[in-house]
N, CA, C and O atoms as CSV, one atom per row, in Angstrom:
chain,resi,resn,atom,element,x,y,z
A,1,MET,N,N,-29.997,-37.814,58.622
A,1,MET,CA,C,-28.489,-37.710,58.646
A,1,MET,C,C,-27.862,-38.398,57.422
A,1,MET,O,O,-27.052,-37.934,56.620
A,2,ARG,N,N,-28.428,-39.612,57.468
A,2,ARG,CA,C,-27.860,-40.281,56.453
A,2,ARG,C,C,-27.817,-40.485,55.052
A,2,ARG,O,O,-27.095,-41.151,54.311
A,3,SER,N,N,-29.661,-39.050,54.740
A,3,SER,CA,C,-29.268,-39.316,52.603
A,3,SER,C,C,-28.787,-37.555,52.763
A,3,SER,O,O,-28.808,-36.899,51.721
A,4,LEU,N,N,-28.152,-36.479,54.754
A,4,LEU,CA,C,-27.342,-35.339,53.929
A,4,LEU,C,C,-26.129,-36.360,53.365
A,4,LEU,O,O,-25.962,-36.449,52.149
A,5,LYS,N,N,-25.438,-36.992,54.134
A,5,LYS,CA,C,-24.029,-38.275,54.294
A,5,LYS,C,C,-23.857,-38.052,53.165
A,5,LYS,O,O,-23.028,-37.226,52.781
A,6,THR,N,N,-25.261,-39.340,51.701
A,6,THR,CA,C,-25.323,-39.246,50.910
A,6,THR,C,C,-25.269,-38.581,49.426
A,6,THR,O,O,-24.860,-38.917,48.315
A,7,VAL,N,N,-25.805,-37.629,49.922
A,7,VAL,CA,C,-26.173,-36.913,48.662
A,7,VAL,C,C,-24.717,-35.725,49.154
A,7,VAL,O,O,-24.367,-35.053,48.184
A,8,ALA,N,N,-23.920,-35.435,50.434
A,8,ALA,CA,C,-22.517,-35.007,50.218
A,8,ALA,C,C,-21.429,-35.907,49.104
A,8,ALA,O,O,-20.604,-35.256,48.462
A,9,ALA,N,N,-21.510,-37.521,48.931
A,9,ALA,CA,C,-20.936,-38.310,48.760
A,9,ALA,C,C,-20.838,-37.912,47.569
A,9,ALA,O,O,-19.745,-37.472,47.213
A,10,LEU,N,N,-21.679,-37.942,46.851
A,10,LEU,CA,C,-22.425,-38.050,45.900
A,10,LEU,C,C,-22.386,-36.901,44.641
A,10,LEU,O,O,-22.869,-37.052,43.519
A,11,ALA,N,N,-21.565,-35.537,45.240
A,11,ALA,CA,C,-21.749,-34.747,44.698
A,11,ALA,C,C,-20.988,-34.854,44.134
A,11,ALA,O,O,-21.215,-34.651,42.942
A,12,PRO,N,N,-19.223,-35.325,44.602
A,12,PRO,CA,C,-18.420,-35.252,43.325
A,12,PRO,C,C,-18.510,-35.725,42.546
A,12,PRO,O,O,-17.910,-34.961,41.790
A,13,VAL,N,N,-18.793,-36.445,42.006
A,13,VAL,CA,C,-19.264,-37.839,41.466
A,13,VAL,C,C,-20.019,-37.447,39.941
A,13,VAL,O,O,-19.671,-37.752,38.800
A,14,ALA,N,N,-21.485,-36.446,40.549
A,14,ALA,CA,C,-22.039,-36.203,39.529
A,14,ALA,C,C,-20.787,-34.598,39.459
A,14,ALA,O,O,-19.848,-35.011,38.778
A,15,GLY,N,N,-20.632,-33.853,39.664
A,15,GLY,CA,C,-20.030,-33.107,39.789
A,15,GLY,C,C,-18.214,-33.161,37.996
A,15,GLY,O,O,-17.553,-32.408,37.281
A,16,LEU,N,N,-18.431,-34.695,38.335
A,16,LEU,CA,C,-17.113,-34.882,37.177
A,16,LEU,C,C,-17.878,-35.262,36.104
A,16,LEU,O,O,-17.514,-34.975,34.963
A,17,ALA,N,N,-19.226,-36.071,36.387
A,17,ALA,CA,C,-19.957,-36.634,35.230
A,17,ALA,C,C,-19.959,-35.000,34.280
A,17,ALA,O,O,-19.409,-34.680,33.226
A,18,VAL,N,N,-20.788,-34.292,35.175
A,18,VAL,CA,C,-20.812,-32.681,33.932
A,18,VAL,C,C,-19.662,-32.526,33.602
A,18,VAL,O,O,-19.572,-32.534,32.375
A,19,MET,N,N,-18.473,-32.348,34.234
A,19,MET,CA,C,-16.952,-31.584,33.266
A,19,MET,C,C,-17.223,-32.410,32.478
A,19,MET,O,O,-18.054,-31.893,31.731
A,20,LEU,N,N,-16.960,-33.767,32.060
A,20,LEU,CA,C,-16.999,-35.295,31.126
A,20,LEU,C,C,-17.653,-34.680,30.041
A,20,LEU,O,O,-17.229,-34.437,28.911
A,21,ALA,N,N,-19.073,-34.401,30.706
A,21,ALA,CA,C,-20.255,-34.090,29.521
A,21,ALA,C,C,-20.042,-32.717,28.679
A,21,ALA,O,O,-19.837,-32.608,27.471
A,22,VAL,N,N,-20.136,-31.828,29.540
A,22,VAL,CA,C,-19.286,-30.736,28.264
A,22,VAL,C,C,-18.655,-30.671,27.797
A,22,VAL,O,O,-19.130,-29.965,26.908
A,23,PRO,N,N,-17.202,-30.931,27.395
A,23,PRO,CA,C,-15.928,-31.211,27.051
A,23,PRO,C,C,-16.989,-32.352,25.144
A,23,PRO,O,O,-17.044,-32.257,23.918
A,24,GLN,N,N,-17.332,-32.902,25.866
A,24,GLN,CA,C,-18.276,-34.251,24.461
A,24,GLN,C,C,-19.189,-33.174,23.832
A,24,GLN,O,O,-19.263,-33.617,22.686
A,25,ALA,N,N,-19.689,-32.415,23.839
A,25,ALA,CA,C,-21.384,-31.341,23.245
A,25,ALA,C,C,-20.134,-30.701,22.292
A,25,ALA,O,O,-20.019,-30.991,21.101
A,26,ALA,N,N,-19.054,-29.618,23.141
A,26,ALA,CA,C,-18.975,-28.468,23.304
A,26,ALA,C,C,-17.705,-29.269,21.718
A,26,ALA,O,O,-17.558,-28.433,20.826
A,27,LEU,N,N,-16.797,-30.904,21.394
A,27,LEU,CA,C,-16.634,-31.334,20.773
A,27,LEU,C,C,-17.746,-31.500,19.794
A,27,LEU,O,O,-17.501,-31.385,18.593
A,28,ALA,N,N,-19.102,-31.794,20.272
A,28,ALA,CA,C,-19.983,-32.001,19.203
A,28,ALA,C,C,-19.227,-30.752,18.088
A,28,ALA,O,O,-18.336,-30.681,17.242
A,29,GLN,N,N,-20.112,-30.008,18.657
A,29,GLN,CA,C,-20.871,-28.635,17.897
A,29,GLN,C,C,-19.606,-27.598,17.253
A,29,GLN,O,O,-19.774,-26.482,16.762
A,30,ALA,N,N,-18.700,-28.115,17.373
A,30,ALA,CA,C,-17.247,-27.809,16.878
A,30,ALA,C,C,-17.163,-29.007,15.523
A,30,ALA,O,O,-16.507,-29.205,14.501
A,31,SER,N,N,-17.585,-29.232,15.812
A,31,SER,CA,C,-17.607,-30.940,14.274
A,31,SER,C,C,-17.809,-29.834,13.492
A,31,SER,O,O,-17.151,-29.029,12.833
A,32,ASN,N,N,-19.478,-30.183,13.932
A,32,ASN,CA,C,-21.143,-29.887,13.549
A,32,ASN,C,C,-20.425,-28.538,12.934
A,32,ASN,O,O,-20.150,-28.624,11.738
A,33,CYS,N,N,-20.236,-27.853,13.299
A,33,CYS,CA,C,-19.793,-26.187,12.409
A,33,CYS,C,C,-18.995,-25.789,12.081
A,33,CYS,O,O,-18.741,-24.660,11.663
A,34,GLY,N,N,-18.052,-27.248,12.295
A,34,GLY,CA,C,-17.044,-26.399,11.325
A,34,GLY,C,C,-17.148,-27.618,9.775
A,34,GLY,O,O,-16.320,-27.762,8.875
A,35,TRP,N,N,-18.339,-28.239,9.957
A,35,TRP,CA,C,-19.355,-29.390,9.044
A,35,TRP,C,C,-19.416,-27.935,8.220
A,35,TRP,O,O,-18.652,-27.621,7.307
A,36,TYR,N,N,-20.517,-27.113,8.764
A,36,TYR,CA,C,-21.687,-25.960,7.941
A,36,TYR,C,C,-20.111,-25.376,7.838
A,36,TYR,O,O,-19.700,-26.141,6.966
A,37,ALA,N,N,-19.544,-24.950,7.999
A,37,ALA,CA,C,-18.539,-23.271,7.898
A,37,ALA,C,C,-17.440,-24.223,6.117
A,37,ALA,O,O,-16.778,-23.482,5.391
A,38,ASP,N,N,-17.497,-25.343,5.900
A,38,ASP,CA,C,-17.178,-25.850,4.937
A,38,ASP,C,C,-17.940,-25.292,3.940
A,38,ASP,O,O,-17.901,-24.582,2.936
A,39,THR,N,N,-18.807,-26.075,4.828
A,39,THR,CA,C,-20.396,-26.046,3.439
A,39,THR,C,C,-20.534,-24.325,2.815
A,39,THR,O,O,-20.719,-23.888,1.679
A,40,ALA,N,N,-20.344,-23.650,4.161
A,40,ALA,CA,C,-20.680,-22.563,3.737
A,40,ALA,C,C,-19.477,-21.957,2.440
A,40,ALA,O,O,-19.896,-21.333,1.465
A,41,ILE,N,N,-18.353,-22.184,2.586
A,41,ILE,CA,C,-17.308,-21.707,1.845
A,41,ILE,C,C,-17.680,-22.647,0.143
A,41,ILE,O,O,-17.663,-21.948,-0.870
A,42,LYS,N,N,-17.977,-24.122,-0.002
A,42,LYS,CA,C,-18.249,-24.156,-0.891
A,42,LYS,C,C,-18.994,-24.510,-1.730
A,42,LYS,O,O,-18.775,-24.807,-2.905
A,43,GLN,N,N,-20.728,-24.477,-0.638
A,43,GLN,CA,C,-22.145,-22.886,-1.339
A,43,GLN,C,C,-21.440,-21.784,-2.379
A,43,GLN,O,O,-21.657,-21.516,-3.561
A,44,GLN,N,N,-20.450,-21.244,-1.341
A,44,GLN,CA,C,-20.577,-19.570,-1.577
A,44,GLN,C,C,-19.389,-19.299,-2.856
A,44,GLN,O,O,-19.391,-18.173,-3.354
A,45,GLN,N,N,-17.973,-20.744,-3.594
A,45,GLN,CA,C,-17.533,-20.529,-4.108
A,45,GLN,C,C,-18.292,-21.182,-5.608
A,45,GLN,O,O,-17.931,-21.137,-6.784
A,46,GLN,N,N,-19.856,-21.968,-4.724
A,46,GLN,CA,C,-20.423,-21.995,-6.310
A,46,GLN,C,C,-21.059,-20.947,-6.562
A,46,GLN,O,O,-21.081,-20.930,-7.792
A,47,ASN,N,N,-21.617,-20.018,-6.183
A,47,ASN,CA,C,-21.966,-18.990,-6.344
A,47,ASN,C,C,-21.455,-17.732,-6.883
A,47,ASN,O,O,-22.010,-16.811,-7.482
A,48,GLU,N,N,-20.492,-17.896,-6.586
A,48,GLU,CA,C,-19.434,-16.978,-7.420
A,48,GLU,C,C,-19.105,-17.246,-8.937
A,48,GLU,O,O,-19.250,-16.530,-9.928
A,49,VAL,N,N,-18.686,-18.333,-8.804
A,49,VAL,CA,C,-18.776,-19.277,-10.550
A,49,VAL,C,C,-19.579,-19.791,-11.214
A,49,VAL,O,O,-19.226,-20.419,-12.212
A,50,ARG,N,N,-20.982,-19.671,-10.834
A,50,ARG,CA,C,-21.797,-19.607,-11.259
A,50,ARG,C,C,-22.668,-18.756,-11.372
A,50,ARG,O,O,-23.893,-18.850,-11.295
A,51,LYS,N,N,-21.656,-17.450,-11.658
A,51,LYS,CA,C,-22.467,-16.390,-11.076
A,51,LYS,C,C,-23.629,-15.396,-10.840
A,51,LYS,O,O,-24.157,-14.384,-11.300
A,52,CYS,N,N,-23.725,-16.600,-9.518
A,52,CYS,CA,C,-25.626,-16.793,-9.021
A,52,CYS,C,C,-26.215,-15.436,-8.695
A,52,CYS,O,O,-27.209,-15.034,-9.299
A,53,GLY,N,N,-25.409,-14.470,-7.412
A,53,GLY,CA,C,-25.949,-12.712,-7.585
A,53,GLY,C,C,-25.905,-12.829,-5.936
A,53,GLY,O,O,-25.760,-11.882,-5.162
A,54,PHE,N,N,-26.139,-14.861,-5.429
A,54,PHE,CA,C,-26.437,-13.799,-3.884
A,54,PHE,C,C,-25.338,-13.279,-3.000
A,54,PHE,O,O,-24.160,-13.540,-3.244
A,55,ASN,N,N,-25.766,-12.434,-1.818
A,55,ASN,CA,C,-24.849,-12.105,-1.041
A,55,ASN,C,C,-25.601,-11.888,0.242
A,55,ASN,O,O,-26.818,-12.035,0.353
A,56,GLY,N,N,-24.703,-11.491,1.291
A,56,GLY,CA,C,-25.548,-11.077,2.352
A,56,GLY,C,C,-24.787,-11.737,3.183
A,56,GLY,O,O,-24.357,-12.647,2.473
A,57,PRO,N,N,-24.293,-11.887,4.334
A,57,PRO,CA,C,-23.394,-12.324,5.734
A,57,PRO,C,C,-23.977,-14.381,4.797
A,57,PRO,O,O,-23.248,-14.935,3.974
A,58,GLU,N,N,-24.914,-14.795,5.136
A,58,GLU,CA,C,-24.863,-16.486,4.948
A,58,GLU,C,C,-23.550,-16.390,3.763
A,58,GLU,O,O,-22.440,-16.839,4.046
A,59,TRP,N,N,-23.838,-15.758,2.438
A,59,TRP,CA,C,-23.095,-15.820,1.948
A,59,TRP,C,C,-21.357,-15.296,1.738
A,59,TRP,O,O,-21.079,-14.979,0.581
A,60,SER,N,N,-20.364,-15.210,2.639
A,60,SER,CA,C,-20.390,-15.203,2.794
A,60,SER,C,C,-19.078,-16.066,2.352
A,60,SER,O,O,-19.433,-17.205,2.049
A,61,ALA,N,N,-16.919,-15.771,2.152
A,61,ALA,CA,C,-16.198,-16.290,2.030
A,61,ALA,C,C,-15.200,-16.770,3.255
A,61,ALA,O,O,-14.271,-17.566,3.385
A,62,ASP,N,N,-16.118,-15.579,4.299
A,62,ASP,CA,C,-15.238,-16.219,5.646
A,62,ASP,C,C,-16.067,-16.789,6.630
A,62,ASP,O,O,-17.211,-16.691,7.073
A,63,ARG,N,N,-14.274,-17.888,6.911
A,63,ARG,CA,C,-14.774,-18.988,6.919
A,63,ARG,C,C,-14.901,-18.726,9.194
A,63,ARG,O,O,-15.634,-19.383,9.934
A,64,ALA,N,N,-14.055,-17.753,9.563
A,64,ALA,CA,C,-14.155,-17.910,10.661
A,64,ALA,C,C,-16.050,-17.491,10.805
A,64,ALA,O,O,-16.998,-18.006,11.398
A,65,ALA,N,N,-15.836,-16.107,9.759
A,65,ALA,CA,C,-17.594,-15.334,10.552
A,65,ALA,C,C,-18.733,-16.945,11.040
A,65,ALA,O,O,-19.424,-17.102,12.047
A,66,HIS,N,N,-18.504,-17.920,9.812
A,66,HIS,CA,C,-19.706,-18.674,9.516
A,66,HIS,C,C,-18.764,-20.022,10.502
A,66,HIS,O,O,-18.686,-21.027,9.796
A,67,LEU,N,N,-18.110,-20.219,11.838
A,67,LEU,CA,C,-18.229,-20.843,12.877
A,67,LEU,C,C,-18.604,-20.312,13.967
A,67,LEU,O,O,-19.108,-20.895,14.927
A,68,THR,N,N,-18.241,-18.551,13.795
A,68,THR,CA,C,-18.331,-17.486,15.250
A,68,THR,C,C,-19.741,-17.811,15.304
A,68,THR,O,O,-20.305,-18.140,16.347
A,69,TRP,N,N,-20.721,-17.650,13.355
A,69,TRP,CA,C,-22.169,-17.938,14.290
A,69,TRP,C,C,-23.202,-19.286,14.342
A,69,TRP,O,O,-24.298,-19.529,14.847
A,70,CYS,N,N,-22.016,-20.155,13.363
A,70,CYS,CA,C,-22.966,-21.640,14.203
A,70,CYS,C,C,-22.935,-22.232,15.726
A,70,CYS,O,O,-23.637,-22.935,16.453
A,71,ALA,N,N,-21.570,-21.450,15.774
A,71,ALA,CA,C,-22.143,-21.670,17.734
A,71,ALA,C,C,-22.868,-20.853,18.642
A,71,ALA,O,O,-23.052,-21.038,19.845
A,72,THR,N,N,-23.248,-19.941,17.925
A,72,THR,CA,C,-25.219,-19.090,18.431
A,72,THR,C,C,-26.197,-20.051,17.728
A,72,THR,O,O,-27.039,-19.225,17.374
A,73,GLN,N,N,-26.421,-20.632,17.511
A,73,GLN,CA,C,-27.057,-21.616,16.422
A,73,GLN,C,C,-27.369,-22.788,16.496
A,73,GLN,O,O,-26.604,-23.640,16.045
A,74,SER,N,N,-28.628,-23.150,17.112
A,74,SER,CA,C,-28.807,-24.804,16.824
A,74,SER,C,C,-28.977,-25.639,15.748
A,74,SER,O,O,-29.174,-25.316,14.577
A,75,PRO,N,N,-28.871,-26.950,16.320
A,75,PRO,CA,C,-28.478,-27.614,15.142
A,75,PRO,C,C,-29.101,-27.612,13.733
A,75,PRO,O,O,-28.417,-27.942,12.765
A,76,ASP,N,N,-30.871,-27.106,13.559
A,76,ASP,CA,C,-32.181,-26.643,13.664
A,76,ASP,C,C,-31.045,-25.880,12.522
A,76,ASP,O,O,-30.350,-26.173,11.550
A,77,SER,N,N,-31.340,-24.917,13.238
A,77,SER,CA,C,-31.330,-23.416,12.241
A,77,SER,C,C,-30.151,-23.154,11.396
A,77,SER,O,O,-30.162,-22.385,10.435
A,78,TRP,N,N,-28.578,-24.203,12.025
A,78,TRP,CA,C,-27.326,-24.381,10.968
A,78,TRP,C,C,-27.523,-25.266,9.435
A,78,TRP,O,O,-26.861,-25.180,8.401
A,79,LYS,N,N,-28.350,-25.866,9.669
A,79,LYS,CA,C,-28.534,-26.528,8.786
A,79,LYS,C,C,-29.276,-26.485,7.943
A,79,LYS,O,O,-29.088,-26.965,6.825
A,80,ALA,N,N,-30.624,-25.688,8.453
A,80,ALA,CA,C,-31.533,-25.067,7.710
A,80,ALA,C,C,-31.037,-23.742,6.277
A,80,ALA,O,O,-31.476,-23.727,5.127
A,81,GLN,N,N,-30.197,-22.946,6.797
A,81,GLN,CA,C,-29.119,-22.225,6.354
A,81,GLN,C,C,-28.673,-23.336,5.575
A,81,GLN,O,O,-29.113,-23.586,4.453
A,82,ALA,N,N,-28.225,-23.678,5.880
A,82,ALA,CA,C,-26.615,-24.451,4.533
A,82,ALA,C,C,-28.416,-24.881,3.208
A,82,ALA,O,O,-28.719,-24.089,2.316
A,83,GLN,N,N,-29.259,-26.237,3.479
A,83,GLN,CA,C,-30.295,-25.894,3.289
A,83,GLN,C,C,-30.961,-24.960,1.892
A,83,GLN,O,O,-31.166,-25.265,0.717
A,84,ASN,N,N,-31.154,-23.779,2.638
A,84,ASN,CA,C,-31.528,-22.502,1.950
A,84,ASN,C,C,-30.358,-21.943,1.005
A,84,ASN,O,O,-30.635,-21.314,-0.016
A,85,ARG,N,N,-29.074,-22.198,1.383
A,85,ARG,CA,C,-28.247,-21.912,0.306
A,85,ARG,C,C,-27.847,-22.483,-0.748
A,85,ARG,O,O,-27.455,-21.780,-1.679
A,86,GLU,N,N,-27.852,-24.424,-0.899
A,86,GLU,CA,C,-28.832,-25.556,-1.484
A,86,GLU,C,C,-29.454,-24.772,-2.549
A,86,GLU,O,O,-29.105,-24.249,-3.607
A,87,ARG,N,N,-30.671,-24.917,-1.743
A,87,ARG,CA,C,-32.322,-24.327,-2.660
A,87,ARG,C,C,-32.053,-23.462,-3.942
A,87,ARG,O,O,-32.485,-23.494,-5.094
A,88,LYS,N,N,-30.758,-22.327,-2.956
A,88,LYS,CA,C,-31.149,-21.147,-3.795
A,88,LYS,C,C,-29.986,-21.648,-5.263
A,88,LYS,O,O,-30.178,-21.322,-6.435
A,89,LEU,N,N,-28.986,-22.374,-4.819
A,89,LEU,CA,C,-27.633,-22.882,-5.809
A,89,LEU,C,C,-28.345,-23.078,-7.016
A,89,LEU,O,O,-28.341,-22.531,-8.119
A,90,ALA,N,N,-29.268,-24.499,-6.223
A,90,ALA,CA,C,-29.838,-25.482,-7.521
A,90,ALA,C,C,-30.907,-24.627,-8.193
A,90,ALA,O,O,-31.435,-25.132,-9.184
A,91,SER,N,N,-31.556,-22.690,-7.589
A,91,SER,CA,C,-32.356,-22.126,-8.821
A,91,SER,C,C,-31.532,-21.638,-9.424
A,91,SER,O,O,-31.776,-20.768,-10.260
A,92,CYS,N,N,-30.414,-22.044,-9.177
A,92,CYS,CA,C,-29.685,-20.858,-10.399
A,92,CYS,C,C,-28.796,-21.556,-11.377
A,92,CYS,O,O,-27.733,-22.143,-11.176
A,93,LYS,N,N,-29.525,-21.345,-12.575
A,93,LYS,CA,C,-28.904,-22.130,-13.816
A,93,LYS,C,C,-27.820,-20.853,-14.600
A,93,LYS,O,O,-27.179,-20.946,-15.646
A,94,ARG,N,N,-27.877,-20.258,-14.105
A,94,ARG,CA,C,-26.624,-18.620,-15.037
A,94,ARG,C,C,-25.293,-20.147,-15.402
A,94,ARG,O,O,-24.228,-19.915,-15.972
């Protein structure tokens, strides 16, 4: 009986901990995706200025599209995408 009372007493504390953790994770994701989208836009601008001709959704000038995509990806995925664009730009000598 005592353990049931302990669990019942701790349940609100556990719920509060979860509620506090979720906003922190959401803030971190939003910040990371903001960086990703800003970087993608800068890379697309370099693509246009250098006349490299890269195209596709990863080369979009639409910041909202980059934010939306990033929000569905793991950090490894969006980092790899940004690095891939950077490699392609480095290979463009125009």
